VMD Tcl script that builds the backbone (N, CA, C; Angstrom):
set m [mol new atoms 567]
animate dup $m
set s [atomselect $m all]
$s set {name element resname resid chain x y z} {
  {N N UNK 1 A 0.733 -1.218 0.066}
  {CA C UNK 1 A -0.070 -0.056 0.041}
  {C C UNK 1 A 0.981 1.132 0.008}
  {N N UNK 2 A 1.906 1.216 0.721}
  {CA C UNK 2 A 2.700 2.511 0.840}
  {C C UNK 2 A 4.348 2.393 0.644}
  {N N UNK 3 A 4.314 1.900 -0.690}
  {CA C UNK 3 A 5.932 1.696 -1.092}
  {C C UNK 3 A 6.818 2.907 -0.676}
  {N N UNK 4 A 6.330 4.153 -0.740}
  {CA C UNK 4 A 7.332 5.180 -0.305}
  {C C UNK 4 A 7.430 5.373 1.250}
  {N N UNK 5 A 6.913 4.603 2.063}
  {CA C UNK 5 A 7.148 4.628 3.391}
  {C C UNK 5 A 8.473 4.352 3.852}
  {N N UNK 6 A 9.560 3.851 3.055}
  {CA C UNK 6 A 10.825 3.423 3.363}
  {C C UNK 6 A 11.565 4.732 3.859}
  {N N UNK 7 A 11.172 5.838 3.168}
  {CA C UNK 7 A 11.859 7.200 3.478}
  {C C UNK 7 A 11.055 8.019 4.559}
  {N N UNK 8 A 10.130 7.559 4.874}
  {CA C UNK 8 A 9.229 8.687 5.734}
  {C C UNK 8 A 10.012 8.617 7.143}
  {N N UNK 9 A 9.820 9.777 7.839}
  {CA C UNK 9 A 10.389 9.986 9.134}
  {C C UNK 9 A 9.283 9.952 10.145}
  {N N UNK 10 A 9.386 9.759 11.341}
  {CA C UNK 10 A 8.496 9.458 12.432}
  {C C UNK 10 A 7.224 10.257 12.567}
  {N N UNK 11 A 7.547 11.713 12.304}
  {CA C UNK 11 A 6.451 12.595 12.184}
  {C C UNK 11 A 5.296 12.523 11.031}
  {N N UNK 12 A 5.900 11.973 9.934}
  {CA C UNK 12 A 5.026 11.704 8.746}
  {C C UNK 12 A 4.209 10.525 8.996}
  {N N UNK 13 A 4.820 9.560 9.645}
  {CA C UNK 13 A 3.841 8.186 10.166}
  {C C UNK 13 A 2.722 8.728 10.853}
  {N N UNK 14 A 3.146 9.492 11.927}
  {CA C UNK 14 A 2.065 9.853 13.011}
  {C C UNK 14 A 0.932 10.853 12.477}
  {N N UNK 15 A 1.445 11.746 11.507}
  {CA C UNK 15 A 0.571 12.654 10.924}
  {C C UNK 15 A -0.503 11.871 9.938}
  {N N UNK 16 A 0.364 11.167 9.061}
  {CA C UNK 16 A -0.668 10.539 7.938}
  {C C UNK 16 A -1.594 9.331 8.875}
  {N N UNK 17 A -1.101 8.750 9.805}
  {CA C UNK 17 A -2.075 7.976 10.443}
  {C C UNK 17 A -3.300 8.655 11.055}
  {N N UNK 18 A -2.953 9.929 11.518}
  {CA C UNK 18 A -4.289 10.466 12.179}
  {C C UNK 18 A -5.056 11.024 11.071}
  {N N UNK 19 A -4.552 11.442 9.846}
  {CA C UNK 19 A -5.466 11.662 8.648}
  {C C UNK 19 A -6.318 10.469 8.292}
  {N N UNK 20 A -5.762 9.166 8.319}
  {CA C UNK 20 A -6.161 7.901 8.218}
  {C C UNK 20 A -7.477 7.721 9.322}
  {N N UNK 21 A -7.230 8.170 10.839}
  {CA C UNK 21 A -8.100 7.951 11.667}
  {C C UNK 21 A -9.416 8.882 11.211}
  {N N UNK 22 A -8.942 10.093 11.109}
  {CA C UNK 22 A -10.213 11.091 10.710}
  {C C UNK 22 A -11.091 10.628 9.514}
  {N N UNK 23 A -10.373 9.901 8.596}
  {CA C UNK 23 A -11.126 9.474 7.385}
  {C C UNK 23 A -11.689 8.195 7.572}
  {N N UNK 24 A -11.511 7.411 8.678}
  {CA C UNK 24 A -11.978 6.179 9.087}
  {C C UNK 24 A -11.612 5.097 8.298}
  {N N UNK 25 A -10.276 5.274 7.926}
  {CA C UNK 25 A -9.683 4.386 6.998}
  {C C UNK 25 A -8.566 3.456 7.820}
  {N N UNK 26 A -9.284 2.782 8.791}
  {CA C UNK 26 A -8.220 1.988 9.936}
  {C C UNK 26 A -7.565 0.963 9.274}
  {N N UNK 27 A -7.901 0.194 8.286}
  {CA C UNK 27 A -7.135 -0.716 7.710}
  {C C UNK 27 A -5.782 -0.211 7.046}
  {N N UNK 28 A -5.961 0.957 6.362}
  {CA C UNK 28 A -4.994 1.586 5.940}
  {C C UNK 28 A -3.990 2.058 7.042}
  {N N UNK 29 A -4.747 2.637 8.034}
  {CA C UNK 29 A -3.859 3.349 9.365}
  {C C UNK 29 A -3.049 2.181 9.885}
  {N N UNK 30 A -3.486 0.907 10.056}
  {CA C UNK 30 A -2.899 -0.317 10.530}
  {C C UNK 30 A -1.600 -0.660 9.788}
  {N N UNK 31 A -1.903 -0.782 8.670}
  {CA C UNK 31 A -0.819 -1.291 7.615}
  {C C UNK 31 A 0.355 0.045 7.509}
  {N N UNK 32 A -0.218 1.297 7.650}
  {CA C UNK 32 A 0.847 2.357 7.832}
  {C C UNK 32 A 1.749 2.472 9.188}
  {N N UNK 33 A 0.829 2.291 10.201}
  {CA C UNK 33 A 1.612 2.289 11.455}
  {C C UNK 33 A 2.519 1.095 11.698}
  {N N UNK 34 A 2.081 -0.086 11.284}
  {CA C UNK 34 A 2.798 -1.305 11.469}
  {C C UNK 34 A 4.298 -1.208 10.678}
  {N N UNK 35 A 4.250 -0.362 9.587}
  {CA C UNK 35 A 5.377 -0.050 8.880}
  {C C UNK 35 A 6.293 0.989 9.588}
  {N N UNK 36 A 5.566 1.897 10.099}
  {CA C UNK 36 A 6.482 2.916 10.915}
  {C C UNK 36 A 6.884 2.121 12.085}
  {N N UNK 37 A 6.220 1.352 12.889}
  {CA C UNK 37 A 6.816 0.721 13.993}
  {C C UNK 37 A 7.883 -0.320 13.681}
  {N N UNK 38 A 8.033 -0.686 12.677}
  {CA C UNK 38 A 9.170 -1.544 12.273}
  {C C UNK 38 A 10.505 -0.674 12.241}
  {N N UNK 39 A 10.237 0.427 11.559}
  {CA C UNK 39 A 11.307 1.428 11.467}
  {C C UNK 39 A 11.566 2.198 12.795}
  {N N UNK 40 A 10.497 2.460 13.664}
  {CA C UNK 40 A 10.760 3.073 14.944}
  {C C UNK 40 A 10.039 2.603 15.786}
  {N N UNK 41 A 10.546 1.224 16.263}
  {CA C UNK 41 A 9.853 0.263 17.374}
  {C C UNK 41 A 9.511 1.227 18.671}
  {N N UNK 42 A 10.086 2.118 18.983}
  {CA C UNK 42 A 9.955 2.679 20.463}
  {C C UNK 42 A 9.001 3.952 20.227}
  {N N UNK 43 A 8.639 4.171 19.167}
  {CA C UNK 43 A 7.852 5.503 19.002}
  {C C UNK 43 A 6.542 5.187 19.743}
  {N N UNK 44 A 6.283 5.837 20.867}
  {CA C UNK 44 A 4.952 5.830 21.677}
  {C C UNK 44 A 3.849 6.408 21.053}
  {N N UNK 45 A 3.992 7.339 20.235}
  {CA C UNK 45 A 2.801 7.819 19.450}
  {C C UNK 45 A 2.243 7.010 18.304}
  {N N UNK 46 A 3.171 6.208 17.911}
  {CA C UNK 46 A 2.715 5.152 16.802}
  {C C UNK 46 A 1.835 4.144 17.596}
  {N N UNK 47 A 2.466 3.595 18.691}
  {CA C UNK 47 A 2.019 2.546 19.382}
  {C C UNK 47 A 0.690 2.973 19.808}
  {N N UNK 48 A 0.414 4.387 20.300}
  {CA C UNK 48 A -0.971 4.899 20.658}
  {C C UNK 48 A -1.975 4.921 19.586}
  {N N UNK 49 A -1.440 5.413 18.234}
  {CA C UNK 49 A -2.289 5.559 17.090}
  {C C UNK 49 A -2.726 4.280 16.689}
  {N N UNK 50 A -1.892 3.247 16.658}
  {CA C UNK 50 A -2.269 2.077 16.364}
  {C C UNK 50 A -3.196 1.190 17.261}
  {N N UNK 51 A -3.237 1.684 18.545}
  {CA C UNK 51 A -4.228 1.474 19.654}
  {C C UNK 51 A -5.411 1.962 19.172}
  {N N UNK 52 A -5.537 3.113 18.810}
  {CA C UNK 52 A -6.381 4.019 18.548}
  {C C UNK 52 A -7.312 3.264 17.339}
  {N N UNK 53 A -6.631 2.690 16.138}
  {CA C UNK 53 A -7.091 2.155 15.161}
  {C C UNK 53 A -7.716 0.569 15.384}
  {N N UNK 54 A -6.979 -0.146 16.334}
  {CA C UNK 54 A -7.690 -1.235 16.779}
  {C C UNK 54 A -9.013 -0.941 17.767}
  {N N UNK 55 A -8.776 0.101 18.277}
  {CA C UNK 55 A -10.212 0.227 19.290}
  {C C UNK 55 A -11.157 0.688 18.210}
  {N N UNK 56 A -10.911 1.408 17.288}
  {CA C UNK 56 A -12.054 1.897 16.275}
  {C C UNK 56 A -12.494 0.828 15.317}
  {N N UNK 57 A -11.754 -0.255 15.487}
  {CA C UNK 57 A -12.428 -1.581 14.599}
  {C C UNK 57 A -12.790 -2.720 15.870}
  {N N UNK 58 A -13.069 -2.243 17.207}
  {CA C UNK 58 A -13.274 -3.030 18.202}
  {C C UNK 58 A -12.617 -4.251 18.589}
  {N N UNK 59 A -11.220 -4.172 18.065}
  {CA C UNK 59 A -10.140 -5.134 18.519}
  {C C UNK 59 A -9.405 -4.481 19.853}
  {N N UNK 60 A -10.332 -4.588 20.935}
  {CA C UNK 60 A -9.853 -4.295 22.105}
  {C C UNK 60 A -8.522 -4.761 22.748}
  {N N UNK 61 A -8.439 -5.975 22.651}
  {CA C UNK 61 A -7.301 -6.641 23.062}
  {C C UNK 61 A -6.183 -6.011 22.433}
  {N N UNK 62 A -6.244 -6.037 21.099}
  {CA C UNK 62 A -5.031 -5.705 20.260}
  {C C UNK 62 A -4.735 -4.101 20.698}
  {N N UNK 63 A -5.887 -3.436 20.815}
  {CA C UNK 63 A -5.634 -1.939 21.306}
  {C C UNK 63 A -4.832 -1.926 22.510}
  {N N UNK 64 A -5.349 -2.494 23.488}
  {CA C UNK 64 A -4.674 -2.718 24.850}
  {C C UNK 64 A -3.284 -2.983 24.684}
  {N N UNK 65 A -2.823 -3.787 23.921}
  {CA C UNK 65 A -1.496 -4.266 23.867}
  {C C UNK 65 A -0.669 -3.174 23.115}
  {N N UNK 66 A -1.188 -2.366 22.286}
  {CA C UNK 66 A -0.447 -1.215 21.685}
  {C C UNK 66 A -0.270 -0.037 22.776}
  {N N UNK 67 A -1.359 -0.078 23.463}
  {CA C UNK 67 A -1.428 1.303 24.591}
  {C C UNK 67 A -0.375 0.841 25.675}
  {N N UNK 68 A -0.360 -0.399 26.003}
  {CA C UNK 68 A 0.815 -0.890 26.843}
  {C C UNK 68 A 2.215 -0.584 26.325}
  {N N UNK 69 A 2.267 -0.673 25.186}
  {CA C UNK 69 A 3.619 -0.544 24.610}
  {C C UNK 69 A 3.943 0.893 24.638}
  {N N UNK 70 A 2.965 1.775 24.397}
  {CA C UNK 70 A 3.163 3.422 24.637}
  {C C UNK 70 A 3.504 3.835 26.012}
  {N N UNK 71 A 2.698 3.265 26.774}
  {CA C UNK 71 A 2.776 3.608 28.158}
  {C C UNK 71 A 4.306 2.895 28.488}
  {N N UNK 72 A 4.549 2.023 28.312}
  {CA C UNK 72 A 5.967 1.595 28.600}
  {C C UNK 72 A 7.230 2.442 28.304}
  {N N UNK 73 A 6.938 2.969 27.209}
  {CA C UNK 73 A 8.210 3.919 26.670}
  {C C UNK 73 A 7.783 5.339 27.112}
  {N N UNK 74 A 6.317 5.839 27.432}
  {CA C UNK 74 A 6.162 7.202 27.905}
  {C C UNK 74 A 5.067 6.882 29.235}
  {N N UNK 75 A 5.579 7.022 30.213}
  {CA C UNK 75 A 4.587 6.557 31.446}
  {C C UNK 75 A 3.785 7.915 32.077}
  {N N UNK 76 A 4.293 9.125 31.585}
  {CA C UNK 76 A 3.463 10.046 32.250}
  {C C UNK 76 A 2.585 10.920 31.118}
  {N N UNK 77 A 2.123 10.095 30.065}
  {CA C UNK 77 A 1.364 10.631 29.145}
  {C C UNK 77 A -0.311 10.357 29.265}
  {N N UNK 78 A -0.914 11.207 29.980}
  {CA C UNK 78 A -2.320 11.024 30.328}
  {C C UNK 78 A -3.337 10.379 29.377}
  {N N UNK 79 A -3.096 10.898 27.940}
  {CA C UNK 79 A -4.136 10.347 27.207}
  {C C UNK 79 A -3.905 8.704 26.773}
  {N N UNK 80 A -2.496 8.180 27.108}
  {CA C UNK 80 A -2.547 6.694 26.948}
  {C C UNK 80 A -3.253 5.978 27.967}
  {N N UNK 81 A -3.253 6.589 29.104}
  {CA C UNK 81 A -4.104 5.735 30.198}
  {C C UNK 81 A -5.549 5.929 29.690}
  {N N UNK 82 A -6.108 7.333 29.324}
  {CA C UNK 82 A -7.633 7.274 29.279}
  {C C UNK 82 A -7.872 6.376 28.034}
  {N N UNK 83 A -6.992 6.348 26.909}
  {CA C UNK 83 A -7.193 5.285 25.751}
  {C C UNK 83 A -7.322 4.030 26.248}
  {N N UNK 84 A -6.128 3.509 27.098}
  {CA C UNK 84 A -6.298 2.098 27.496}
  {C C UNK 84 A -7.558 1.853 28.364}
  {N N UNK 85 A -7.882 2.830 29.247}
  {CA C UNK 85 A -9.158 2.570 29.944}
  {C C UNK 85 A -10.440 2.375 29.163}
  {N N UNK 86 A -10.535 3.164 28.133}
  {CA C UNK 86 A -11.717 2.717 27.329}
  {C C UNK 86 A -11.726 1.407 26.606}
  {N N UNK 87 A -10.575 0.796 26.402}
  {CA C UNK 87 A -10.569 -0.239 25.861}
  {C C UNK 87 A -10.711 -1.430 26.984}
  {N N UNK 88 A -10.101 -1.173 28.108}
  {CA C UNK 88 A -10.648 -1.770 29.093}
  {C C UNK 88 A -11.958 -1.778 29.451}
  {N N UNK 89 A -12.627 -0.835 29.408}
  {CA C UNK 89 A -14.090 -0.684 29.725}
  {C C UNK 89 A -14.896 -1.367 28.916}
  {N N UNK 90 A -14.367 -1.454 27.360}
  {CA C UNK 90 A -15.277 -2.142 26.479}
  {C C UNK 90 A -15.003 -3.538 26.585}
  {N N UNK 91 A -14.116 -4.116 27.252}
  {CA C UNK 91 A -13.965 -5.599 27.621}
  {C C UNK 91 A -14.450 -5.944 28.868}
  {N N UNK 92 A -15.234 -4.846 29.531}
  {CA C UNK 92 A -15.786 -5.044 31.024}
  {C C UNK 92 A -14.635 -5.442 32.105}
  {N N UNK 93 A -13.462 -4.871 31.801}
  {CA C UNK 93 A -12.355 -4.933 32.695}
  {C C UNK 93 A -12.595 -3.625 33.579}
  {N N UNK 94 A -13.516 -3.393 34.302}
  {CA C UNK 94 A -13.930 -2.071 34.798}
  {C C UNK 94 A -12.733 -1.637 36.132}
  {N N UNK 95 A -12.327 -2.716 36.665}
  {CA C UNK 95 A -11.323 -2.278 37.594}
  {C C UNK 95 A -10.199 -1.677 36.969}
  {N N UNK 96 A -9.502 -2.399 36.053}
  {CA C UNK 96 A -8.523 -2.061 35.110}
  {C C UNK 96 A -8.944 -0.468 34.542}
  {N N UNK 97 A -10.070 -0.431 34.049}
  {CA C UNK 97 A -10.422 0.944 33.488}
  {C C UNK 97 A -10.328 2.042 34.327}
  {N N UNK 98 A -10.827 1.752 35.746}
  {CA C UNK 98 A -10.928 2.957 36.634}
  {C C UNK 98 A -9.525 3.098 37.224}
  {N N UNK 99 A -8.705 2.129 37.247}
  {CA C UNK 99 A -7.384 2.626 37.417}
  {C C UNK 99 A -6.619 3.424 36.415}
  {N N UNK 100 A -7.013 3.057 35.353}
  {CA C UNK 100 A -6.376 3.840 34.275}
  {C C UNK 100 A -6.906 5.329 34.060}
  {N N UNK 101 A -8.225 5.391 34.172}
  {CA C UNK 101 A -8.792 6.875 34.305}
  {C C UNK 101 A -8.166 7.526 35.559}
  {N N UNK 102 A -8.279 7.050 36.644}
  {CA C UNK 102 A -7.545 7.531 37.956}
  {C C UNK 102 A -6.174 8.183 37.406}
  {N N UNK 103 A -5.508 7.451 36.908}
  {CA C UNK 103 A -4.096 7.723 36.528}
  {C C UNK 103 A -3.895 8.962 35.673}
  {N N UNK 104 A -5.018 8.787 34.549}
  {CA C UNK 104 A -4.931 9.922 33.631}
  {C C UNK 104 A -5.178 11.223 34.515}
  {N N UNK 105 A -6.065 11.022 35.440}
  {CA C UNK 105 A -6.358 12.420 36.301}
  {C C UNK 105 A -5.344 12.659 37.125}
  {N N UNK 106 A -4.742 11.771 37.635}
  {CA C UNK 106 A -3.470 12.165 38.277}
  {C C UNK 106 A -2.397 12.984 37.536}
  {N N UNK 107 A -2.392 12.506 36.413}
  {CA C UNK 107 A -1.415 13.303 35.453}
  {C C UNK 107 A -1.826 14.729 34.832}
  {N N UNK 108 A -3.227 14.674 34.844}
  {CA C UNK 108 A -3.879 15.939 34.266}
  {C C UNK 108 A -5.485 16.062 35.173}
  {N N UNK 109 A -5.307 16.595 36.225}
  {CA C UNK 109 A -6.343 16.865 36.983}
  {C C UNK 109 A -7.684 17.288 36.278}
  {N N UNK 110 A -7.365 18.257 35.264}
  {CA C UNK 110 A -8.701 18.872 34.584}
  {C C UNK 110 A -9.027 18.186 33.208}
  {N N UNK 111 A -8.775 16.691 33.222}
  {CA C UNK 111 A -9.081 16.045 31.995}
  {C C UNK 111 A -10.514 15.485 31.854}
  {N N UNK 112 A -11.289 16.132 31.167}
  {CA C UNK 112 A -13.073 16.016 31.510}
  {C C UNK 112 A -13.249 14.678 31.103}
  {N N UNK 113 A -12.541 14.340 29.836}
  {CA C UNK 113 A -12.634 12.842 29.147}
  {C C UNK 113 A -12.509 11.854 30.234}
  {N N UNK 114 A -11.425 11.854 30.851}
  {CA C UNK 114 A -11.196 10.749 31.956}
  {C C UNK 114 A -12.104 10.860 33.083}
  {N N UNK 115 A -12.628 12.026 33.296}
  {CA C UNK 115 A -13.368 12.410 34.698}
  {C C UNK 115 A -14.652 11.705 34.373}
  {N N UNK 116 A -15.242 11.991 33.297}
  {CA C UNK 116 A -16.581 11.294 32.757}
  {C C UNK 116 A -16.351 9.872 32.488}
  {N N UNK 117 A -15.345 9.568 31.801}
  {CA C UNK 117 A -15.070 8.031 31.879}
  {C C UNK 117 A -14.886 7.198 33.025}
  {N N UNK 118 A -14.366 7.936 34.247}
  {CA C UNK 118 A -14.084 7.241 35.621}
  {C C UNK 118 A -15.582 7.205 36.227}
  {N N UNK 119 A -16.455 8.260 36.041}
  {CA C UNK 119 A -17.613 8.312 36.619}
  {C C UNK 119 A -18.697 7.090 35.919}
  {N N UNK 120 A -18.495 6.932 34.639}
  {CA C UNK 120 A -19.319 6.023 34.010}
  {C C UNK 120 A -18.824 4.702 34.586}
  {N N UNK 121 A -17.636 4.542 34.798}
  {CA C UNK 121 A -16.911 3.042 35.288}
  {C C UNK 121 A -17.246 2.945 36.690}
  {N N UNK 122 A -17.393 3.893 37.337}
  {CA C UNK 122 A -17.884 3.786 38.681}
  {C C UNK 122 A -19.359 3.396 38.889}
  {N N UNK 123 A -20.322 3.750 37.957}
  {CA C UNK 123 A -21.716 3.147 37.726}
  {C C UNK 123 A -21.345 1.800 37.743}
  {N N UNK 124 A -20.687 1.309 36.710}
  {CA C UNK 124 A -20.788 -0.080 36.604}
  {C C UNK 124 A -20.146 -0.848 37.764}
  {N N UNK 125 A -19.339 -0.363 38.557}
  {CA C UNK 125 A -18.655 -0.875 39.797}
  {C C UNK 125 A -19.554 -0.747 40.906}
  {N N UNK 126 A -20.861 -0.003 40.769}
  {CA C UNK 126 A -21.769 0.217 41.737}
  {C C UNK 126 A -21.045 1.186 42.722}
  {N N UNK 127 A -20.359 1.954 42.428}
  {CA C UNK 127 A -19.609 3.227 43.364}
  {C C UNK 127 A -20.618 4.300 42.825}
  {N N UNK 128 A -21.946 4.393 43.205}
  {CA C UNK 128 A -22.870 5.340 42.608}
  {C C UNK 128 A -22.637 6.662 43.363}
  {N N UNK 129 A -22.315 6.841 44.508}
  {CA C UNK 129 A -21.980 8.219 45.148}
  {C C UNK 129 A -20.551 8.782 44.346}
  {N N UNK 130 A -19.853 7.702 44.160}
  {CA C UNK 130 A -18.469 8.154 43.620}
  {C C UNK 130 A -18.632 8.773 42.117}
  {N N UNK 131 A -19.686 8.108 41.384}
  {CA C UNK 131 A -20.028 8.115 39.998}
  {C C UNK 131 A -20.675 9.698 39.976}
  {N N UNK 132 A -21.725 9.837 40.858}
  {CA C UNK 132 A -22.269 11.175 40.817}
  {C C UNK 132 A -21.390 12.236 41.215}
  {N N UNK 133 A -20.417 11.947 42.017}
  {CA C UNK 133 A -19.551 13.011 42.297}
  {C C UNK 133 A -18.678 13.575 40.910}
  {N N UNK 134 A -18.126 12.302 40.522}
  {CA C UNK 134 A -17.361 12.644 39.094}
  {C C UNK 134 A -18.145 13.225 38.084}
  {N N UNK 135 A -19.250 12.804 37.645}
  {CA C UNK 135 A -20.112 13.110 36.589}
  {C C UNK 135 A -20.967 14.594 37.124}
  {N N UNK 136 A -21.111 14.850 38.294}
  {CA C UNK 136 A -21.355 16.276 38.403}
  {C C UNK 136 A -20.280 17.349 38.145}
  {N N UNK 137 A -18.993 16.861 38.400}
  {CA C UNK 137 A -17.961 17.776 38.028}
  {C C UNK 137 A -17.807 18.006 36.655}
  {N N UNK 138 A -18.191 16.895 35.871}
  {CA C UNK 138 A -18.052 17.291 34.457}
  {C C UNK 138 A -19.314 18.152 33.976}
  {N N UNK 139 A -20.539 17.956 34.478}
  {CA C UNK 139 A -21.704 18.656 34.335}
  {C C UNK 139 A -21.279 20.123 34.671}
  {N N UNK 140 A -20.806 20.214 35.701}
  {CA C UNK 140 A -20.596 21.758 36.239}
  {C C UNK 140 A -19.710 22.655 35.302}
  {N N UNK 141 A -18.697 21.746 34.417}
  {CA C UNK 141 A -17.895 22.346 33.653}
  {C C UNK 141 A -18.421 22.461 32.140}
  {N N UNK 142 A -18.869 21.542 31.849}
  {CA C UNK 142 A -19.544 21.270 30.457}
  {C C UNK 142 A -20.891 20.625 30.352}
  {N N UNK 143 A -21.976 21.271 30.289}
  {CA C UNK 143 A -23.182 21.124 30.395}
  {C C UNK 143 A -24.116 20.224 29.323}
  {N N UNK 144 A -23.250 19.968 28.279}
  {CA C UNK 144 A -23.945 19.680 27.115}
  {C C UNK 144 A -23.421 18.107 26.545}
  {N N UNK 145 A -23.177 17.426 27.557}
  {CA C UNK 145 A -22.553 15.948 27.105}
  {C C UNK 145 A -23.820 15.101 27.652}
  {N N UNK 146 A -24.723 14.745 26.772}
  {CA C UNK 146 A -25.921 13.989 27.059}
  {C C UNK 146 A -25.554 12.422 27.732}
  {N N UNK 147 A -24.472 11.888 27.442}
  {CA C UNK 147 A -24.070 10.547 27.950}
  {C C UNK 147 A -23.721 10.652 29.550}
  {N N UNK 148 A -23.207 11.813 29.759}
  {CA C UNK 148 A -22.881 12.082 31.104}
  {C C UNK 148 A -24.056 12.411 32.131}
  {N N UNK 149 A -24.954 13.008 31.581}
  {CA C UNK 149 A -26.106 13.122 32.249}
  {C C UNK 149 A -27.112 11.640 32.347}
  {N N UNK 150 A -26.999 10.928 31.370}
  {CA C UNK 150 A -27.579 9.728 31.453}
  {C C UNK 150 A -26.957 8.690 32.435}
  {N N UNK 151 A -25.464 8.827 32.532}
  {CA C UNK 151 A -25.017 7.906 33.525}
  {C C UNK 151 A -25.252 8.407 34.853}
  {N N UNK 152 A -25.108 9.686 35.226}
  {CA C UNK 152 A -25.406 10.323 36.495}
  {C C UNK 152 A -26.818 9.885 36.987}
  {N N UNK 153 A -27.761 10.020 35.810}
  {CA C UNK 153 A -29.092 9.551 36.157}
  {C C UNK 153 A -29.334 7.846 36.532}
  {N N UNK 154 A -28.475 7.152 36.104}
  {CA C UNK 154 A -28.238 5.848 36.265}
  {C C UNK 154 A -27.918 5.478 37.497}
  {N N UNK 155 A -26.688 6.306 38.154}
  {CA C UNK 155 A -26.435 6.251 39.412}
  {C C UNK 155 A -27.253 6.810 40.480}
  {N N UNK 156 A -28.087 7.848 40.003}
  {CA C UNK 156 A -29.141 8.144 40.850}
  {C C UNK 156 A -30.407 7.049 41.142}
  {N N UNK 157 A -30.498 6.485 39.749}
  {CA C UNK 157 A -31.627 5.388 39.907}
  {C C UNK 157 A -31.189 4.430 40.975}
  {N N UNK 158 A -29.707 3.974 40.906}
  {CA C UNK 158 A -29.529 2.804 41.793}
  {C C UNK 158 A -29.338 3.309 43.247}
  {N N UNK 159 A -29.564 4.256 43.542}
  {CA C UNK 159 A -29.685 4.911 44.903}
  {C C UNK 159 A -31.057 5.053 45.153}
  {N N UNK 160 A -32.018 4.718 44.428}
  {CA C UNK 160 A -33.493 4.963 44.546}
  {C C UNK 160 A -33.717 6.594 44.596}
  {N N UNK 161 A -33.060 7.279 44.032}
  {CA C UNK 161 A -33.170 8.829 43.716}
  {C C UNK 161 A -33.801 9.010 42.445}
  {N N UNK 162 A -35.120 8.463 42.169}
  {CA C UNK 162 A -35.789 8.494 40.950}
  {C C UNK 162 A -36.150 9.806 40.362}
  {N N UNK 163 A -36.386 10.660 41.302}
  {CA C UNK 163 A -36.826 12.001 40.454}
  {C C UNK 163 A -35.506 12.801 39.947}
  {N N UNK 164 A -34.468 12.664 40.681}
  {CA C UNK 164 A -33.346 12.988 40.206}
  {C C UNK 164 A -32.773 12.347 39.061}
  {N N UNK 165 A -32.804 11.170 38.964}
  {CA C UNK 165 A -32.547 10.225 37.738}
  {C C UNK 165 A -33.394 10.682 36.548}
  {N N UNK 166 A -34.685 10.721 36.616}
  {CA C UNK 166 A -35.617 11.062 35.711}
  {C C UNK 166 A -35.235 12.362 34.963}
  {N N UNK 167 A -34.843 13.344 36.043}
  {CA C UNK 167 A -34.485 14.804 35.374}
  {C C UNK 167 A -33.099 14.640 34.658}
  {N N UNK 168 A -32.324 13.880 35.113}
  {CA C UNK 168 A -30.977 13.778 34.385}
  {C C UNK 168 A -31.450 12.977 32.858}
  {N N UNK 169 A -32.209 12.107 32.923}
  {CA C UNK 169 A -32.416 11.356 31.595}
  {C C UNK 169 A -33.084 12.315 30.854}
  {N N UNK 170 A -34.051 12.891 31.185}
  {CA C UNK 170 A -34.810 14.031 30.216}
  {C C UNK 170 A -33.739 15.040 29.833}
  {N N UNK 171 A -32.662 15.414 30.731}
  {CA C UNK 171 A -31.704 16.265 30.147}
  {C C UNK 171 A -30.774 15.710 28.959}
  {N N UNK 172 A -30.349 14.529 29.318}
  {CA C UNK 172 A -29.829 13.387 28.436}
  {C C UNK 172 A -30.271 13.398 27.071}
  {N N UNK 173 A -31.649 13.020 27.090}
  {CA C UNK 173 A -32.624 13.082 25.801}
  {C C UNK 173 A -32.542 14.130 25.045}
  {N N UNK 174 A -32.870 15.269 25.752}
  {CA C UNK 174 A -32.950 16.829 25.285}
  {C C UNK 174 A -31.507 16.967 24.499}
  {N N UNK 175 A -30.468 16.546 24.984}
  {CA C UNK 175 A -29.130 16.914 24.274}
  {C C UNK 175 A -28.827 15.793 23.272}
  {N N UNK 176 A -30.005 14.682 23.054}
  {CA C UNK 176 A -29.656 13.623 21.804}
  {C C UNK 176 A -29.220 12.508 22.162}
  {N N UNK 177 A -29.175 12.257 23.529}
  {CA C UNK 177 A -28.766 10.773 23.979}
  {C C UNK 177 A -29.998 9.940 24.125}
  {N N UNK 178 A -30.324 9.260 22.868}
  {CA C UNK 178 A -31.534 8.428 22.877}
  {C C UNK 178 A -31.762 7.326 23.742}
  {N N UNK 179 A -30.721 6.825 24.189}
  {CA C UNK 179 A -30.799 5.814 25.028}
  {C C UNK 179 A -31.684 6.125 26.485}
  {N N UNK 180 A -31.542 7.492 26.655}
  {CA C UNK 180 A -32.237 7.891 28.013}
  {C C UNK 180 A -33.750 7.755 27.869}
  {N N UNK 181 A -34.372 7.689 26.746}
  {CA C UNK 181 A -35.629 7.584 26.434}
  {C C UNK 181 A -36.337 6.035 26.903}
  {N N UNK 182 A -35.466 5.229 26.827}
  {CA C UNK 182 A -35.688 3.824 27.362}
  {C C UNK 182 A -35.912 3.986 29.031}
  {N N UNK 183 A -35.013 4.575 29.499}
  {CA C UNK 183 A -35.124 4.659 31.071}
  {C C UNK 183 A -36.331 5.656 31.479}
  {N N UNK 184 A -36.501 6.766 30.806}
  {CA C UNK 184 A -37.620 7.632 31.234}
  {C C UNK 184 A -39.020 6.816 30.921}
  {N N UNK 185 A -39.065 6.061 29.825}
  {CA C UNK 185 A -40.270 5.115 29.780}
  {C C UNK 185 A -40.324 4.153 30.820}
  {N N UNK 186 A -39.166 3.537 31.086}
  {CA C UNK 186 A -39.122 2.303 32.202}
  {C C UNK 186 A -39.676 2.632 33.598}
  {N N UNK 187 A -39.278 3.964 33.934}
  {CA C UNK 187 A -39.775 4.573 35.243}
  {C C UNK 187 A -41.067 5.218 35.259}
  {N N UNK 188 A -41.435 5.601 34.155}
  {CA C UNK 188 A -42.855 6.260 33.924}
  {C C UNK 188 A -43.990 5.552 33.771}
  {N N UNK 189 A -43.703 4.150 34.074}
  {CA C UNK 189 A -44.965 3.032 34.131}
  {C C UNK 189 A -45.630 2.886 35.260}
}
mol reanalyze $m
mol bondsrecalc $m
mol representation Tube
mol addrep $m
């Protein structure tokens, strides 16, 4: 696919792979990054980007493998932990995901993605008070993320705070998060 890649430098591989990611050309991205990694085996950005390509094609174990390689080389990059946490979340390794989202927040305390992801993970682990705390912090900073309202509503419902839950689900639906409609209908019976 890429006969010219023999002369590319590290940045070109990274930049071109991000273009492939934006264009959703994941197979081409994987081929390109594997060629780049053969040439630059310790480039953490290439391993991270390859993880993103695998994640985008639901190959979560392969994504985790690549994120592990990126983290081994660069242990203080917050986004790598968040990315690995999302892959772990998708294979239902909620404890691993929680640890990675928490590590991302240690490295970058104002990282809203990791805070929201940690809140959603806490719902899965039945730490509903902790989930409400994290998700409320996200909502206080950025009020237009439907999925955050949905998961906070779910945490409220698990604590039998149905009126708070219903309010959050209505807000999630208003913001376009359609899954909330199912919960609203379930509790309005």
